[in-house]
C-alpha positions as CSV (number, residue, x, y, z in Angstrom):
1,M,216.9,-50.9,-119.4
2,R,213.9,-52.1,-117.4
3,I,214.0,-55.7,-116.2
4,P,211.0,-57.7,-117.5
5,P,208.3,-57.6,-114.8
6,P,207.3,-60.8,-113.0
7,S,204.3,-62.8,-114.2
8,A,202.0,-61.6,-111.5
9,H,199.7,-58.7,-112.5
10,F,199.0,-55.9,-110.1
11,H,196.0,-53.7,-110.3
12,Y,196.9,-50.1,-109.8
13,V,194.4,-47.5,-108.8
14,T,194.0,-43.8,-109.2
15,V,192.8,-41.9,-106.2
16,S,191.0,-38.7,-107.2
17,V,192.5,-35.7,-105.4
18,P,190.1,-32.7,-105.1
19,A,191.6,-29.5,-103.9
20,P,191.4,-30.0,-100.1
21,P,189.9,-27.3,-97.9
22,A,191.9,-25.9,-95.1
23,R,192.4,-28.7,-92.7
24,T,191.0,-28.5,-89.2
25,G,192.1,-30.4,-86.1
26,D,188.9,-32.5,-86.5
27,D,190.0,-33.5,-90.0
28,V,193.4,-34.6,-88.7
29,L,191.8,-36.6,-85.9
30,H,189.5,-38.5,-88.4
31,W,192.4,-39.4,-90.6
32,L,194.5,-40.5,-87.7
33,A,191.6,-42.6,-86.2
34,L,191.1,-44.3,-89.6
35,H,194.9,-45.0,-89.9
36,L,194.9,-46.4,-86.3
37,T,192.1,-48.8,-86.9
38,P,193.6,-52.3,-86.2
39,G,193.7,-54.7,-89.2
40,L,192.3,-52.2,-91.8
41,G,195.4,-52.1,-94.0
42,A,196.3,-49.7,-96.9
43,R,194.3,-51.4,-99.6
44,K,191.0,-51.6,-97.6
45,T,191.5,-48.0,-96.4
46,L,191.8,-46.9,-100.1
47,D,188.7,-48.8,-101.0
48,L,186.7,-47.1,-98.3
49,L,188.0,-43.7,-99.2
50,N,187.0,-44.2,-102.8
51,A,183.6,-45.3,-101.7
52,Y,182.9,-42.7,-99.0
53,H,185.4,-39.9,-100.1
54,T,186.2,-38.7,-96.6
55,P,187.2,-40.3,-93.3
56,Q,184.3,-38.5,-91.6
57,A,181.8,-40.3,-93.9
58,I,183.4,-43.7,-93.2
59,F,183.0,-43.2,-89.4
60,R,179.3,-42.2,-89.9
61,A,178.6,-45.4,-91.8
62,P,176.9,-48.2,-89.8
63,A,178.9,-51.4,-89.2
64,S,176.5,-53.4,-91.3
65,E,177.1,-51.2,-94.3
66,L,180.9,-51.3,-93.9
67,A,180.7,-55.1,-93.6
68,A,178.7,-55.2,-96.8
69,R,181.6,-53.5,-98.5
70,G,184.0,-56.3,-97.4
71,V,185.3,-54.9,-94.1
72,P,185.6,-57.8,-91.6
73,G,182.9,-57.6,-88.9
74,A,185.2,-56.8,-85.9
75,I,186.9,-54.0,-87.9
76,A,183.6,-52.6,-89.0
77,R,182.4,-52.5,-85.4
78,T,185.6,-50.8,-84.3
79,I,185.1,-48.1,-86.9
80,A,181.4,-47.6,-86.2
81,A,182.1,-47.3,-82.5
82,G,184.9,-44.8,-83.0
83,C,187.2,-46.8,-80.7
84,T,190.5,-45.3,-82.1
85,F,189.7,-41.6,-81.5
86,E,191.3,-41.4,-78.1
87,D,194.6,-42.8,-79.5
88,A,194.2,-40.4,-82.4
89,A,194.0,-37.5,-80.0
90,H,197.2,-38.6,-78.2
91,Q,199.0,-39.0,-81.6
92,H,197.9,-35.5,-82.6
93,E,199.2,-33.9,-79.4
94,R,202.5,-35.7,-79.9
95,M,202.7,-34.5,-83.5
96,L,202.2,-30.9,-82.4
97,R,204.9,-31.2,-79.8
98,E,207.4,-32.6,-82.3
99,G,206.5,-30.3,-85.2
100,V,205.3,-33.3,-87.4
101,E,202.9,-32.8,-90.2
102,L,200.3,-35.3,-91.4
103,L,200.1,-35.8,-95.2
104,T,197.1,-37.6,-96.6
105,I,196.5,-39.2,-99.9
106,R,194.0,-36.4,-100.7
107,D,196.6,-33.7,-100.3
108,E,198.2,-32.0,-103.3
109,V,201.6,-32.3,-101.7
110,Y,201.3,-36.1,-101.5
111,P,203.7,-37.4,-104.1
112,E,202.0,-38.5,-107.3
113,P,204.3,-41.5,-108.1
114,L,203.5,-43.0,-104.6
115,R,199.8,-42.4,-105.2
116,Q,199.9,-44.7,-108.2
117,I,201.3,-47.8,-106.6
118,F,199.1,-50.8,-105.6
119,D,198.9,-50.0,-101.9
120,P,199.9,-46.4,-101.2
121,P,199.7,-45.4,-97.5
122,A,196.6,-43.3,-96.8
123,V,198.6,-41.0,-94.5
124,L,202.3,-40.2,-94.0
125,F,203.9,-38.5,-91.0
126,A,206.4,-35.9,-92.3
127,R,209.2,-34.1,-90.5
128,G,211.1,-31.5,-92.5
129,R,210.8,-30.0,-96.0
130,T,207.7,-31.5,-97.6
131,E,208.3,-29.4,-100.7
132,L,211.0,-31.9,-101.6
133,L,208.2,-34.4,-102.5
134,G,207.8,-32.4,-105.8
135,R,211.3,-33.3,-107.0
136,V,212.1,-36.2,-109.2
137,A,213.4,-38.9,-106.8
138,I,216.0,-41.6,-107.2
139,A,216.2,-44.3,-104.5
140,V,219.7,-45.5,-103.5
141,V,219.6,-48.7,-101.5
142,G,222.1,-51.4,-100.4
143,S,223.6,-53.4,-97.7
144,R,223.7,-52.5,-94.0
145,H,227.1,-54.2,-93.9
146,A,228.6,-52.3,-96.8
147,T,232.2,-52.3,-97.8
148,T,234.3,-49.2,-97.8
149,Y,234.1,-49.2,-101.6
150,G,230.3,-49.6,-101.5
151,K,229.8,-46.6,-99.2
152,A,232.2,-44.5,-101.2
153,V,230.4,-45.3,-104.5
154,A,226.9,-44.7,-102.9
155,E,228.0,-41.3,-101.5
156,K,229.6,-40.2,-104.8
157,L,226.7,-41.3,-107.0
158,S,224.1,-39.8,-104.6
159,G,226.0,-36.5,-104.5
160,D,226.3,-36.4,-108.3
161,L,222.6,-37.2,-108.8
162,A,221.5,-34.6,-106.1
163,A,223.7,-32.0,-107.9
164,Q,221.6,-32.6,-111.0
165,G,218.4,-31.8,-109.1
166,A,217.2,-35.3,-108.1
167,A,216.0,-36.0,-104.5
168,I,217.9,-39.0,-103.0
169,V,215.5,-41.4,-101.3
170,S,216.8,-44.0,-98.8
171,G,216.0,-45.5,-95.4
172,M,218.7,-44.1,-93.1
173,A,219.9,-47.6,-92.3
174,R,223.6,-48.3,-91.6
175,G,225.9,-48.7,-94.6
176,I,224.7,-47.7,-98.1
177,D,221.6,-45.8,-96.9
178,T,223.6,-43.6,-94.6
179,A,226.2,-42.9,-97.3
180,A,223.4,-42.0,-99.8
181,H,221.9,-39.4,-97.5
182,L,225.4,-38.0,-96.7
183,G,226.3,-37.7,-100.4
184,A,223.2,-35.6,-101.1
185,L,223.6,-33.4,-98.0
186,G,227.3,-33.0,-98.9
187,V,226.4,-31.1,-102.1
188,G,223.5,-29.2,-100.5
189,G,221.0,-31.4,-102.4
190,A,217.7,-32.9,-101.5
191,T,217.2,-36.2,-99.7
192,V,214.3,-38.0,-98.2
193,A,214.5,-40.8,-95.5
194,I,211.8,-43.3,-95.2
195,F,211.6,-44.7,-91.6
196,G,210.5,-48.1,-90.5
197,C,209.5,-46.6,-87.2
198,G,207.9,-43.4,-86.0
199,V,209.5,-40.2,-87.4
200,D,210.4,-39.3,-83.8
201,V,212.3,-42.5,-83.2
202,V,216.0,-42.6,-84.4
203,Y,217.1,-46.0,-85.7
204,P,219.9,-46.9,-85.7
205,R,220.9,-44.8,-82.7
206,E,224.3,-43.8,-84.1
207,N,222.5,-41.9,-86.8
208,R,220.9,-39.4,-84.4
209,G,223.0,-36.6,-85.8
210,L,222.1,-37.5,-89.4
211,A,218.4,-37.6,-88.4
212,E,218.6,-34.1,-87.1
213,R,220.3,-32.9,-90.3
214,L,217.6,-34.6,-92.3
215,A,214.8,-33.0,-90.3
216,R,216.4,-29.5,-91.0
217,Q,217.8,-29.9,-94.5
218,G,215.8,-32.8,-95.9
219,L,212.7,-34.8,-95.1
220,I,211.8,-37.7,-92.9
221,L,208.7,-39.7,-93.8
222,S,206.9,-42.7,-92.2
223,E,203.5,-44.4,-92.3
224,F,204.1,-45.7,-88.8
225,V,202.6,-43.7,-85.9
226,M,204.6,-41.5,-83.6
227,G,206.7,-43.5,-81.2
228,A,206.4,-46.7,-83.2
229,P,209.5,-48.9,-82.5
230,A,211.7,-50.2,-85.4
231,Y,210.3,-53.8,-85.5
232,P,212.0,-56.0,-88.1
233,Q,208.7,-56.6,-89.9
234,N,208.3,-52.9,-90.5
235,F,211.2,-52.6,-93.0
236,P,209.9,-54.7,-95.8
237,I,206.6,-52.7,-95.5
238,R,208.4,-49.4,-95.7
239,N,210.4,-50.5,-98.8
240,R,207.4,-50.1,-101.1
241,I,207.4,-46.4,-100.2
242,V,211.2,-46.1,-100.9
243,S,210.7,-47.5,-104.4
244,G,207.2,-46.0,-104.9
245,L,208.5,-42.4,-104.4
246,A,211.3,-42.9,-107.0
247,A,211.5,-42.8,-110.7
248,G,214.3,-45.4,-110.4
249,V,216.0,-47.6,-107.8
250,L,219.8,-47.8,-107.7
251,V,221.2,-50.9,-105.8
252,V,224.8,-50.5,-104.7
253,E,225.6,-53.6,-102.6
254,G,223.6,-56.4,-101.1
255,T,223.3,-60.2,-100.9
256,Q,220.9,-62.1,-103.2
257,Y,218.1,-62.1,-100.6
258,S,218.8,-58.8,-98.9
259,G,216.4,-55.9,-98.2
260,S,217.8,-54.1,-101.2
261,S,216.8,-57.0,-103.4
262,I,213.3,-56.8,-102.0
263,T,213.2,-53.1,-102.8
264,A,214.4,-53.9,-106.4
265,R,211.6,-56.4,-106.8
266,L,209.0,-53.9,-105.5
267,A,210.4,-51.4,-108.0
268,L,209.7,-53.9,-110.8
269,E,206.2,-54.4,-109.6
270,Q,205.7,-50.6,-109.6
271,D,207.1,-50.3,-113.1
272,R,210.2,-48.4,-112.0
273,E,213.6,-48.4,-113.5
274,V,216.2,-50.6,-111.8
275,F,219.9,-49.8,-111.8
276,A,222.8,-51.6,-110.2
277,V,226.5,-51.0,-109.5
278,P,228.6,-54.1,-110.3
279,G,230.9,-55.5,-107.7
280,N,233.5,-58.2,-107.1
281,I,232.1,-61.5,-108.3
282,T,233.6,-63.4,-105.4
283,A,232.1,-61.1,-102.7
284,Q,228.8,-62.0,-101.2
285,Q,227.8,-58.4,-101.0
286,S,227.9,-58.1,-104.8
287,F,225.6,-61.1,-105.5
288,G,222.5,-58.9,-105.4
289,P,223.4,-56.2,-107.8
290,N,225.4,-58.5,-110.1
291,L,222.3,-60.8,-110.4
292,L,220.1,-57.8,-111.2
293,I,222.5,-56.8,-114.0
294,K,222.4,-60.3,-115.4
295,Q,218.6,-60.0,-115.4
296,G,218.6,-56.8,-117.3
297,A,219.2,-53.9,-114.8
298,Q,221.2,-51.0,-116.1
299,L,224.8,-51.3,-115.1
300,V,225.9,-48.0,-113.4
301,Q,229.4,-46.6,-113.4
302,S,228.4,-42.9,-113.1
303,A,225.4,-40.7,-112.4
304,A,225.0,-40.3,-116.2
305,D,224.2,-44.0,-116.5
306,V,221.2,-43.3,-114.3
307,L,220.0,-40.0,-115.7
308,D,220.3,-41.1,-119.3
309,N,218.2,-44.1,-118.8
310,L,215.3,-42.5,-117.0
311,P,212.0,-42.3,-119.0
312,W,211.8,-39.2,-121.2
313,D,209.1,-37.5,-119.3
314,V,211.1,-37.9,-116.0
315,R,214.3,-36.5,-117.7
316,K,212.2,-33.5,-118.9
317,R,210.9,-32.8,-115.4
318,L,214.4,-33.1,-114.0
319,A,215.8,-30.7,-116.5
320,A,213.0,-28.2,-115.8
321,G,213.8,-28.3,-112.1
322,R,217.6,-28.2,-112.4
323,E,217.9,-24.5,-112.3
324,G,217.6,-24.4,-108.5
325,A,219.7,-27.5,-107.9
326,P,223.2,-27.2,-106.3
327,G,226.1,-27.3,-108.7
328,P,228.8,-30.0,-108.7
329,A,231.4,-29.7,-106.0
330,P,234.3,-27.6,-107.1
331,E,237.4,-29.4,-108.3
332,Q,240.3,-29.4,-105.9
333,A,242.9,-29.3,-108.7
334,A,245.1,-26.7,-107.0
335,L,245.5,-27.3,-103.3
336,D,247.2,-24.6,-101.3
337,F,248.0,-25.5,-97.8
338,G,251.1,-23.2,-97.6
339,P,254.3,-25.0,-96.7
340,M,252.4,-28.2,-96.2
341,T,251.0,-28.4,-99.7
342,G,253.4,-31.2,-100.7
343,V,252.3,-33.3,-97.8
344,A,248.7,-32.8,-98.7
345,Q,249.2,-33.8,-102.3
346,H,251.2,-36.9,-101.2
347,L,248.4,-37.9,-98.8
348,L,245.8,-37.6,-101.6
349,R,248.0,-39.9,-103.7
350,V,248.4,-42.4,-100.9
351,L,244.8,-42.6,-99.7
352,K,242.2,-44.4,-101.8
353,P,238.4,-44.2,-101.7
354,D,237.9,-48.0,-101.6
355,E,240.6,-49.0,-99.1
356,T,241.0,-47.9,-95.5
357,L,244.4,-47.1,-94.0
358,N,245.0,-46.6,-90.3
359,L,247.2,-43.8,-89.0
360,D,250.3,-46.0,-88.6
361,Q,250.1,-47.2,-92.2
362,I,249.7,-43.7,-93.5
363,T,252.6,-42.4,-91.5
364,E,254.8,-45.2,-92.9
365,L,253.8,-44.2,-96.4
366,C,254.8,-40.6,-95.7
367,P,258.5,-40.9,-94.8
368,D,259.3,-37.2,-95.6
369,A,256.8,-35.9,-93.0
370,S,256.7,-36.3,-89.2
371,S,253.7,-38.1,-87.6
372,S,252.5,-34.7,-86.2
373,E,252.6,-33.2,-89.7
374,V,250.6,-36.1,-91.1
375,I,248.0,-35.9,-88.3
376,A,247.7,-32.1,-88.8
377,M,247.3,-32.4,-92.6
378,L,244.7,-35.3,-92.3
379,F,242.7,-32.9,-90.1
380,E,242.9,-30.1,-92.7
381,L,242.0,-32.5,-95.5
382,E,239.0,-33.7,-93.6
383,L,237.8,-30.1,-93.0
384,A,238.2,-29.5,-96.8
385,G,236.0,-32.5,-97.5
386,L,238.7,-34.4,-99.3
387,V,239.3,-37.1,-96.7
388,R,237.0,-38.9,-94.3
389,Q,237.9,-40.4,-90.9
390,L,236.4,-43.8,-90.1
391,P,236.2,-45.6,-86.7
392,G,239.6,-47.0,-85.5
393,K,241.6,-44.0,-86.6
394,S,241.3,-45.1,-90.2
395,F,241.0,-42.8,-93.2
396,V,239.8,-42.9,-96.8
397,K,239.9,-40.5,-99.7
398,V,236.5,-39.0,-100.7
399,M,235.6,-40.5,-104.0
400,G,235.9,-38.1,-107.0
401,R,238.1,-35.6,-105.1
């Protein structure tokens, strides 16, 4: 079910996309110089592109003509003088060193759902598998301060959706975002991270390993230039891309006024489906998704609740592309760890996906095994993908295993 949209009406535009010629370094420099123009903004950039068709034509226009089209005088003079080309050249050199590709709104690979939002970015910096932009995408968002339960649910649902061919879109933040990316990667699925900084800047720092995996196996996107720091004001701006890429947005945890609630609001403005996982009514982290459900968002208990409520044309696309998608993870019904099989099965009964237990607690719950046997088996179960170790020598069972 789609939540009724807010009363404000948004004018969406269609940007014509002629088949682009082979791009030259000069083309890239013009796109970068336009993007680097201070104060221009996504909407005004689109207006100029619709009027002049190419960045080259915009830079050839006199300042007075640009001003007549509504460009503020100082910005018009900056464009006419070509003041941003030196910075554009530095950006291009940095992109070449880092293996980063520039996607423009005129390119065929530019995702069509994003092209149709009110203020699509004219350019995107891409690092990784740009072919993933052709997949049906589901955004999974939530709290940075997620509970163990929330992270387990996000990872499980993201893995199940990815196994059905969907690309999981999130922001690589702590908490739910990280769990969503890991869930997709865990089944060999597709995932796209939208950064609120340059694609060559890792934020948060502890996700450096995840960022490297995303660059190899998934895709990192950003409209922010190379080297751009993760300023707080960048994240609400990038959230329109998270929702804009997706056919639907799934909110797992978050307070009433959290970033995930902002993304859900943006999804409504962009006419996207909104889904939410219910939570404990007394927990602040559940206020956001529970409120969305009260307002009409689809309550989600499984991946099927998302897939079955997508628009018909989206489900058709998803079914058509499912042939190359990874299958669901094999069931671990019959575990064989030799003489330690009984310990393994007992540990899987003791551990829960929504509750952390430290090593001392686990050992106490396994009176028939020595501490060394418990530690050895936890290691084996972790290698098998059935158990996850968390900071502080704590462990949880992987949901659905």
